[in-house]
N, C-alpha and C positions, 0 to 999 in steps of 0.2 A: 505492501499501498506505499503511497506515494505520498510527500512531506505536507504536500499544499492540497487544499480539496478544490476538488472537482463541480464546478456548478453546475448544475445538468439541465441540458436544453430546453427542454422542454418545461423547465419551474420559471416561473416569475418572481421577486422580489416585491414586495409590499412598494420603491421605490416605485421599481418599475410599474408596474400595475397600474401606479396610480398618473404617474406621467402617461400611458398610454389613455389611461380615464380621459384623463382634464384633456389630451388634444382630443382625442374623437371626439366630445360634447364639444370645443369649440371649433374642432374643423366642420362640422356637420352643420353648426350653426350657420359660418362660412359658406359653406355654398351655399343656404337660405341667400343670405343676404347678397354672393356676387351676385346668383341667378339675379333679386329683384334689380340690381347695383345692371346690369348687361339689360336689363331688361327699357333701362331710361340711358342713358350713356346716351351719348351725340358725339364726345371728341376722339375722333381716330384713336390718339395714342392714348388716350387713357382706354378703349374698349380694350386697348390690344396690352395693357396692362391687367385689369381686370379679367380677362380670359385667364394670362397665365400660372394671375392667386387661385382662381375656380378652377383650376388643371390643377394647384395641387394642391386645396385641400383634396379633393376625389382621387388624389393620391393617396393619401396622409390615410382616409377612414380604410381604404383598401387593404391598408398595410396593419395598419396599428389590429382589422381582424381578424386575418389571419393568423398576430401575434397571440391576443386574447383566444381563442378560440383552440388552438394547436394547448394553449398553456389550463385546457377545461375554464377559461373564467368565461363570462357573459357577456357578450361585446351589449351596450348601451344602446337606448332609447334616441337618446337624443334629440337632433328635431331634422324633420322629416318634410315634403312639402305641404301636406296640415301646416304650416308653422311660415309660407310665407306665397302673398298675394300677389303672382305674378300681375296683375290685369290693373293691378294697384296704382293711381296717376302718381308722375314724378316728387320724391318729398322734399329730395335732395337736390345740388348742385356741384356738374361735372369738377368742379372743385374739390366740392366737398369729398366727392367720391372716393378722388385719390387721398386730400386728409386725410380719409378713415383711416385706409392702406398701409395708410407709414403707420401710423401709429398704432395699429392692431398687427405689424409685419415689425415692431418693437417687441411687441409683446412675444412674438411668436421668439424668437431670437432670441429673448432672455432667457424662455423654458428649456428650450431646446441646448443652450447652454446646461442649464440644471440639472436637464434630463441625464446627460449625456454625465455627466461627475457622479452621477449617484443611480448609474447602470455598472454591474457586474458584467452581466451576460456580451459578450464583444456585436454579436451582430447585433440585438438594440441601442450597444450606442453605434455602429455602423449607422446602421437605423439612421439616429435623431442625429449622426456629422451629415448623412446625403435632406435632412431637412434643412438644417442651416444653412450646407451651402446653393438648395437654391430659391431657399427664404434670403441670403444675403443678395443673389442676383435681381431679389422681386424689388427689396430694398432698392437699391443702388437704381433700379430701372425708375421705380418709384424718384426718389432721389432727384434725379436727372430731367422727370418730367418737371419739379416742384419749384428748375432751379425761373423757368419762366414768366413764373405765380406769383403776386407779390409779399400775396397770405401766406405764402412758407416763413414767417421769419427766418432769423439767421442767430441764434445765437452770438451774445457779442463778443467784438474782441476788445483785448486789453493792449496793452502796452509791455515794451516786452522791459523786463529789469536792467540796470547799468553791472549789477553781477550778484552773487550769492545773497542771500539775506539770512536772518533770522528772526524770530518773533521773541518780540518782549514782551511781549502781551496777552491771551489769548484770548482776547474780551469777555471772560466768562463771566466776571465780575459786572469789568464798568461800561461795558455799553449794559448796564441796567438800567445806570447811574449816572453815566458822563458822556463825553459823545463817543459814534458809534466807532473803528476802526475802516478801512474802505472793507472788499468784499473781496473774499480770494476768485480767486477762480473757481476752484471747485463749490464753493456757494452759487457766485452768478449763474454755474450751467447746471447748479442740479436745479435752481429754484427757476427758472428761467423756461427748461424739462415740465417743470411740474407744473408751469403755467400753464404752457402748449397743454400739459395733460387733461388737465383738472378741468380749464376749459373747455377741454372739447368733449369732457360726459358731462360739461353742461351744458354743450348744444345739443350731444346726442340725443337727453335729455328731454329737453325743449322738445323735439321733434317729436319723442315718443309722445307725450304729454299731449300734441296733436292727432292725433294717431290715437290713442288708449279705446276699447270698450270698455272697460268697468272703468266704474270711478275708485276702484282703491286702489289702481292699478296710476291710472291721470293721476289722483293727490301725491301720489307715492312720486312720479316723474316733478311734476311741481314742486316735492320738497328738493327733491335731488337735486333741479335747478340753484335753487336761492343755497343749496349747504355746498358746491360748488361754484356759485359763481360767487361765495363770498371766501372760498378756497382761493381761486386763483384771482383775486382782487387785494388779497393780500402777499400773494405772492409780488404781486405788479406794485403793490405799495412798497417794496422793499427796493425792490430793482431801483423803480423811481429816484427813492432818498443818492443813488450814488450816478441821478444824473447820466440811470441805461435806459437802453430802449426792452420795449415791455410783444410779448405775442402778439400777433393779428387775433381779433375775434372771428368767430366764424358765423353767426348765429344769422346773419343776411346771407346766409346759404341757405337757411328751409324756405319753404312756397309755405303757400297757405292752404293745401291739401291737406285735406281733416279724412283721409280712409288710410285705411291703414298697410299696410302693406308685407306684415308680422303678426304672429299672433302674440299676446298680452304674451308669454308665457316665453318666447322667444325674448321677446324685448325687461324682462325681466330677467333670465339667466341673464340676459348679455347687462344690463345693470351689476349681478351680480359679483361676475366677472370685473367687470372696469374697477365696482371696489374694491375689491380685494386686491388689486394689480398699483391701486394707489396706497394701499395699506405697506405693501409690499416698499415700490418707490421712496415710500418717505418714510420709513424707520431706516433704508439706507439711506440717501441725503441729510439723517439725524444723525448718524454718524459721519460725514462728513465737514459738520455747519460746529463753526466755536463760538461766534459770536453768539452771544445767551438770547437777542427778538428774535433771531429764528428760530432756535431749538426751542425759545417756550412758542413759534409761531404754530412749531412741526405736531408736538406736546396737540394743542387748538384744533387738529385741518385735522388728525390721526382718530382724535374724537368725532371729526363730524362723520368722516370715514365708516369705522363701527356704530356709530347711529344709523347713519343709511343703513351699515349692512345690515344690522338688526328688522327693521322694515321690509328692508326683501327680501330677508329669509323666513321670514313671517308670515306675508304675502304668498311667499314663490310653498312654504309647506302648507299650508291653508289651501292651495289648491292643486294640491297633486301637483304642480312641478317641478318640484325638485327630488332627481332622478339621486339615489344612492348611492357613494361608492359601497364596494366594497370592504365587508367588517374584518377584523379582528374574529376572531372564533370567542361568542360573548359565553366562558365559564360556570359563573352563577348560574346566570336558565339552565344550561346543563345539569350544574348541579339541586339547583332546585327539583326539575324532571324529574332526578331517578328517583329523592323524596319522594312522589305522591305514589 
């Protein structure tokens, strides 16, 4: 018997199952979204990019289903043709379709990197490497197209220092009661990125609020518009204090349509995904920020995201829209069952 344990080729770790399960849910949603986008898009170059995004999502769920079935795991239901109305009128401009793809591709690249490092099986690692490679190609297509669209704001540049310098103070205390030191490059980057992403959540929630069927869903979307709007503005305020530009807003790229292209189930799950992603990005950003006012602000927006998440998940559970992930064995229930 060898020194090293070999991982069985037909088994999956909980990390691998989780990565597959979450990607399947996300890509089955993406298929619905991109099929609708392709019905309304007019710009040919944007259309080609959306077709590529749809192609990737469709190939992903086919491969994921194979991985899960080979390990005797149930393939998620996810989202189907019942969750999209391809005859719905235009709800988004072509520019927003590209911006949506930009934000969601960033999420995909982040998730694939994490999945690679959490996977043990080499074929699983190779699959996520392939996802990373193809999504990199998609991301570069989007960025190239976005160069001609002013609304795709660039992160502000900073001057190069004359030489190496060292911090004399972190600013953790002084910035609460005195003059604030200038923002560091890391702080600028994360503030700008979080403003852009949180502004995206606001705009998407605004669109969903116009077309939601249930009052409960519509009210949640309006609540999310308010919270995300406050949070995006909080990031912008800090950037403005250093006379730095802020990301463009996308609300004007939403039409006045009130016919929903998506089911309430899909829209609520979409918001849940974005809330989870926001919590992750806020946590990472907090770790790279040393100014006390920024740290306090991240704690505040983190609380807002948690509030939105609780509301969101309660609605999804109530209506049977939250599909359960595979879980560990419930030993307590098994033990209680043996006593009957």
